[in-house]
N, C-alpha and C positions, 0 to 999 in steps of 0.2 A: 553491542554493535548493532547498527541499523541494517536491516535486510538489504537495502539498496547498495550497501557497500560491497556486497558480494557480486554485484553486476558491473563493477569497475574493471571490465575486461577490455583489452585493446583490440576491439573488433576491426579497426582500420588495418592493423597488421595482418589479420586473418584474410581480409578482403584482397590483398595482393594487387593493389592498384585497380581493383574493380569497385565501382560505387554502387551501393545498394540503398534502397529506400523501402520502407514498409508503408503500404497503403491500407489503412484501417477503415473498412467499410462499415459504417455505423448503421445497424439495422434496428428497426422498431419492433419490440415484442408485441405479440397479440394481447388484446385486452384481458385475456384469461391467464396470462403468464406474468412472471415477475419482471418488473421494469425498474429496479432500484439499484442499490449499491451492495457490494460485498466487501466487508471489512473497510468501509469508508470510501471505496473507489467504485466508479461505474465500470461496466464491462469493458468499454473502450480504454479507460484509464489503466486497467490491468494489463492490456496489451502494450500501452505506452510504457508502463513500468517494466515490462519484459524487454522492450526495445533497448533500454540502457542508452548507449551512445550511437545506436543505429538511427539515422534520420527517419522521420515518419510524417504522415499526413493523415488526418481524420476527415472523412467525407461521409455525408448522409447517403444511404444506399437503399433503394427499393429492391427487394429480393425478386420481384417480377422481371427485373431487367437483367440481361446477360452480363455477368460480372466482368468478363474480359472486354466486351464492348464498352462497358461503363468505365473501366480502368483507363481506356485510351484517352479519356478526357483529362486525366490527372498525371500522366507521365510525360517526361521530356527526355531528350538525349543527354541531359546533364547527369543522369544516372545510367549505369549499364543494366542493372536489373531492378525489378520491383517485386517484392513479396506481397501478395494480395491476401489479406486476412479479413474474416468477419469479426465484428465486435462480440459476437456470441461465442467466441472461443477464448475466454479469459484465462484458461489454464496454460496457455502457451508460455514457455519459459525462454529466458535469454539463451540458455544453452541450446535449446532446440533451434532458435533462429540462427545461432552461430553455425550449427551443423548444417542447416539448410544452405547457408551462404557457402560453406566449404563444398557441399555437394554440387551446387550449381556451377561453381568454378571448376571443380574437378571434371564434371561431366560436360562442361561447356554447353549447357542446355539452352534450347530456345523457349520451350514451354514445358514446365514440370507441374504435374498435378500433386497437390498435397492432400492429406486426409480431408481437410476443409480448406479450400483456397488454392492459390497457384503461386509459383515463382516464374517470372517471365523475363526474357531479354527484351529490353525496351525497344530496340530497333526492330526486332522481329514483330512485336505487337503493333508497332506503328506502320510497318511496311507490308506485312504479309496480307494477302487477299483472302487466304483460307488458313485458319489456325489449326495446327496439328500438335497434339501432345506427344512429346518425344521421350518423356521420362516420368516415372511415378516415384514419389518419395513417401514410403510407407512406414518409416520409423517414427517412434514417439507418438503413436496414434492417440494415446491417452491425453496428450496435450491439446488435442483438437476436439475434446469433448464439447458438444454443443449445449449451451445454456439457453433454453427457449421456453422453459416451464418452471413452475415453482419447485417441483421435485428436483429438477436438474440444478436449479439455483442452490437448493439446500446441499446437494452433493458437492457442488463447486466450492461453496463456502467451507465445507468440512475439509476439502483437499487443501485449499489455500491457507486455512487456519493451521492445519498440520504442518505445512511447509514452513510457515513463519515460526511456529513454536519450536519445531525441530531445529531450525537455524539457530535460535537463541540458546537452546539446550546444548548444542554442539559447541557454542561459543562461551560456555561456562555459566549460564543462567540456570538456576534450580527452580523449575516450574513443577510444583507439587502435583497438580492435576491439569495437564494440558487440555483435556477435553472441556474443562470448565474455566478456561482462561482465554480472554479475548484480547488480541494484540494486533493493531493495524500496522501496515507495512512500513510506515515512516517513523515508527517508534524506535529509538536508539537505546539499547540496554547494555550496560557494561557487565563484564564478568562478576561473579560472586554476589549476585542479587538473588534473593529468595522471594518467589511469588507464590502465595497460597491461592486456593481456588476462588473463583468468582471475581477476579480482578478484570477490569476493562481499561486498556491503555490505548489512547486514541490520539490522532493528529500528530503534530510535531512535538512529541514528548521525549525527554531524555531521563533515563534512570541511571544514576551513578553507582559505582561499586559499593558494596556493603549494605545497600538498602534492603529492608525487609518490608514487603507488602503483605500484611495480613489480609484476611478475607474481606471481600466486598468493597474494594475501592474502585472509584471511577476517576481516572486521571486523563486530562485532555490539554494538549498544547502547554505543557508545564515541564519544569526541570526540578527533579528531586535529588537533592545533594547527597553526597556519600554518607553512609552509616545512619541515614534517617530511617524512621519506622512509622508506618501509617496503618490505620485500622478503620475499615468501614466508613470511609470519608469520600467527599467529592472535591477534587482539586482541579481548577480550571484557570488557564492563562496566568499561572503563578510560578514564582521561583521560590523553592525551599532550599536554603543553604544547608551546609553539612550538619549532621547530628540533630536533626529536628524530629521531635516526637509529636505525632498527631493522633489523639485518641479517637474513639468511635463517634460517629454521627456528627462529624464536623463538615462544614462547607467553607472552602477558601477559594476566592476568585479574584483575579486582577490584583494580586498582592505580591509583595516580596517579604519573605520571612527569614530573618537572620539566623546565623548558626546557633546551635545549642538552645533552641527555643522549645518550650513545652506548651502544646496546645491541648487543653483538657477537654473532656467529653462535651459534645453538643455545642461547640463554638461556631460562630458565623463571622467570617472576615471578608470584607469586600473593599477593594481599593486601598489596602492598608500597607504600611511599611513598618513591619514589626522589628524592633531592635533586637540585636543578638542577646542571648543569655537571659531572655525574659520569659514570663509565664502568662498564658492566657487562661483565665479562670473558667471553671465549668459553666457552660451555657452563656458565656459572654458573647456580646454582639458588638462588632466594631465596623465602622465604615458605612453604616446604614442610617438613613434619616428616620428618626423615631416616628415621624408622622406617616411614613409609608408602610406598606404591608409586605415588605420583603424585597422591594426593588432597590438595589444597591446604588451607591454613588459610583461614578465612573472612576475606574482605577487604571493603573499602569498595565498596558498590554505587553506581552512578550514580543 
């Protein structure tokens, strides 16, 4: 199951005819801090991921500017409330955003202070001459952990990785060593998959039931058919149909491999359509021009 499936919650029903929007204020990290991605997503994209079906807008924000005055430029009366968040809080969850919405409605707040950020009634922000905080939401403070340094980035990556791996384990995936398994959030894994240590699953990848991923595979934007087995190989933009065996040190990209195929050790396939029930011999190279030095021909993308 893909992690995002968990976020398919009917937030509109919770809103009870109140319209909410999340304003994600994208801040720049200092030159001495980390300004990259966590598990394939930027900090802002993690908040988008948490929003689920809640509307959002991303805007660049200078932290020297008062955030409430800044937010006035991006709100309208089309929404009743705006949740104002910083991009440097990537651990915020959909559950926490939903609880904030319920809290704002129940309390009928004008301006509520979050651990980092605010939730505000739009009419109040647009019309009030002097803003006053009338409520404080102090729950789920760990979700508002600030990621503004390399050390904080490492911690956030650990937390998000644990969340993703735990999600898959609960849904019937056997992850032998979660601490040494890298799974990005849009990877879809069906139950009864076994994942050994040092596997990296990236992008829009689907792993079907019965698959065994032995150590040290890197799989990106690919589909691995049921009951297949892979070992220490790199699979990119590829479809492996059911019951495919890929031995160690293989590289397969931009290809479609039919069912019941055996790919022996050290093979390289690029832009290939491998017939079902065939065998690729050890160290065989297909789909590459012999005159080049490893640059494959263009193949079929997923």
